[in-house]
N, C-alpha and C positions, 0 to 999 in steps of 0.2 A: 716524911709523908706530906703530900699536898693537903693543905687545909682548905676547907670550903666554908663559905658563909651561908647561913640559912637564908633562903629567898622568901621574901614576903610578897604577897599579892595585894595590890590596891585596886579598888573599884576603878574601872575605866572612866575617864572624864566624860561626864554627861550621864553616867549610869545611876539609877536610884539605889539607895542603900538596901532596900528590900529585895534586890535581885532583879527588879524590873527596870528596863532601860527607859530613861526619860525621853519623851518625844523630842525630836530635833526639828528645828525650823528648816523648811526646804530652802535650798540655795537658789537665788534668782538665776535664771538662765543668762548666759553671756549675751550682750547686745548683738543683734544680727546686723551685718553691714547692709547699707541701703543699696538697692540695685542701681547699676550704672544707667544714667539717663543721657540722652544725646545733647541736651542743652546745658548751659551753665559753664562757669570758668573751668579751665583745664590746667593742671599742674604739669609742666614739661620737664622731663628728666634728661633727655638727650635725643640724638638722632643717629640712626645707623643705616647701613645699606641692607635692605631686606625686602623680599617680595612675599615670602610665606608669612602666615599668621604668627604673631608673637603674643603669647599670654603668659605673663610673669606671675600671676596670682595676686592675692591680696597682701602685698608687701609695701604698698605706697604710703605717702605722707598722709597723716590724719590721726585723730584720737583713736579711732578704730582703723587699722590699716586698710587702705583702699585698693581696689582692683587696678592693676597696671596693665595697659594694653597698648597696641600699636595702631596708629593711623597711617595708611600707606598712600603715597603719591609718587608715581614714576620711578620706582626702584628705591625710594627713600621711605624710612619708617620713623615716625616720631613716637616716642614712648611717653604716655600720658596717664594721668588718673584724674578723677574729680578733685578739684582743689577745695581745701577747707575754707577758703575765702579769697578775695582779691589780693589780700596781703597775708603772707604766711610767716608767722613769727619763727625766729630761729631757736625754737626750744630743742631740748635734747632729743625728744621723741621725733620731731620733724626732721632734724639733721640726720638721725640714724635711719629714718625711712628713706630719705634721699640717697644716702650712702648705700643702703641695701640694694636699691634698684640699680645704681651704676655699677656696683660690684658684680651683680648678677649678669648684667649686660656684657661686662668686660670679659667674662669667661669665654664667650663665643663670638664676640663682635668687636670691630673697631668702633669706638664711640666718640661722637662729637658731643661733649657734655654741655648741658645748660647749667648756668649758675643757679645756686640754691635760691629758691623763691621766685623762679620764673613762672608766671601765670599768664595765660592767654584767655581771651574772653569766652571762647567756645571752641568746639571741634572744628567748626567752619573756619575759624581764624587760624587754627593749627594747619589745616589743609592748605589754606591760602599761603601761609608761610612756606610750606614745602613746594608749592607751585612757583611762587614768584621769586624765591631765592634758591631755586633748585640747583642752578649751575654753581653758585658760590658754595652752597652746602656740600655738593658732590665734590667740588675741588678740595675743600678742606678735608673731607673724609679720605680722599685719594692721598693727600699728603700725610695723613696720620695712619694710613693702612699698616697694620702689623706692628704698631708702636704703642708703648705705654709710658706713663710718667713714674719716675722714681724720685723720692725725696731724700735729701741729706741735710741734716742740721749738725753743726759742730759747736760744742760748748766748751767753756774753759773756766778754770779757777785762776784768776789773774796772778794770785800770789804763788801758785805752783810754778808758773812760767818765770816769775821773778826769781825764785830760788834756783830754778834750772839755769838761768842765764848767769846768775852770780857764781855758780859752780863752774860753768863753762868758760867764763871770761873774767879773769882777775881785774881787767881794766875797768870793769863796771863797779868795783868796790869804791866806797867813798874815800876820797883822798883826805889827808890830814888837814889840808888848808881849804877844803871845799865846804861851802855852806850847805846845810842840810837841804834847803829848798832847791838849790841847783843840782844836788845829787839826785833828788827825787825826780826832778824834771828830766835829767839825763837818763835815768833808769827807765822812766815811763816811755821816753822816746824809743829806747832800745827794745822794750817789750812790744810796743805797737808795731815797730818795724819787723820784728821777728814773727809776730802773729800774722801780719799781712803777707810776709813771704811764705809762711807755711800754708796759708789758705790758697795763695796763688799756685803753689806747687801741687797742692791737692787737686785743684781744679784742672790743672794741666795734665795731671796723671789720669784723670777720668775722662777728659774731653774726647780723646780718640775713640772711646768705647760708647759714646753717645751721639745721637743725631743732632741734638740741640741742647743748649744749656740756658737756663734762666735763673738769675739771682734775685731773690726777694729781700726786702729789708729784714735784718735780724730783729728778733723779738726778745726784749729783755737785755739786761746788762751782761749776762753770761753767754749769750749766743754770738758767735763770731761769723758763722756762715749759715745761710738759709737758701739752699739751692734746689732746683728741680732739673731733672735730666729727662729728655725724651730718648727712649731706648727701644731698639728693635726687640721684639719678643724673643727672637732667636739668639740675641746677644745678652739676655738677662743673666745667665749663669756667669759669663765672662765679666760682666759689669760688677756683679755682686762679689766675685772673687777679688777683683781689683780693690773694691772698697774695703773688704776685710784685710787685704794685704797692707793697704795704707794705714788703716786703723791700728793694726798690730805693731806698726813701727813707732807709735807714739803713746806714751802714758801721760802726756800733758793735756790732751784734749779728749772729750767724750763725744762719741759719734752716735747719732740717731738716724737710722736708715729705715725708710718706710716705702711701701708700695708692693706690687704695682697698683697705680691709680689710673683713672681716666685722665687724659692729658689736659687738665684745666689750665695749666700754666702756659700752654702753647696754642691756645685759641682765644680769640676775642670775639665772643658771641653776644650780641645784643639783639635778642630775638623779638621780632615784631611782625605784624602782618605784611609789611612791605619794606623789609630791612636788608635788601640784598647787599647794599654797600657797607653794611655794618658787620659783615661776617668775614673773618680773615684769620690767617695764621701769623 
């Protein structure tokens, strides 16, 4: 027979012992966002090709998320919000706000992303940018049309590869007359050579499925590869399948595959009021 424990009832938190509920302090209402004003610095998230109105809502950078909206000029739209200041600190909240906007844009648009912290002096300066750099901006957007960025980081435990090589090649074992320092140097050279060849083979396997490839410096001792790929949206499934296939062949390396992202690695945008020559792919 199932046994049951007697259930006791305690006064609810905040209730008086005599059965009367104690009065509770009223919660302060959440701060209301300030209305958007036409003057003042504007935080720039990116540029897309659009003529219709774009309102992304209050998802932008700020202690209280700011209204993100578009400024249009000749078929281009700059997505902006009021900036919290001329300099925007890279706090977690600000970084997440910037990422929210670019991810939202990426769902339906090809995005020419602005670097985090890009602030222009006013709406007028944003419009001036769209007018004076129109051809350069439109050209970059044309080159990026239908493409997104995928990131791939490969990490390793060096000792795992050392053990793998020692099992595969008996010649790498220490010889009886070989000084320990010379053996360690010979083994280290073999490990570096093998890791380099493996990473080159990985990139060559993925290169045909990408429009472009950029390698960034590895971060930390464990990272061997830090690469970004520009991939057609229509080819994402094929690209992801190839990454999974290559990763499945190796238990020596750890793969970190991310995206899709706005193609930050494939544009060099230094946005200013008259910066036509500073925009390129």
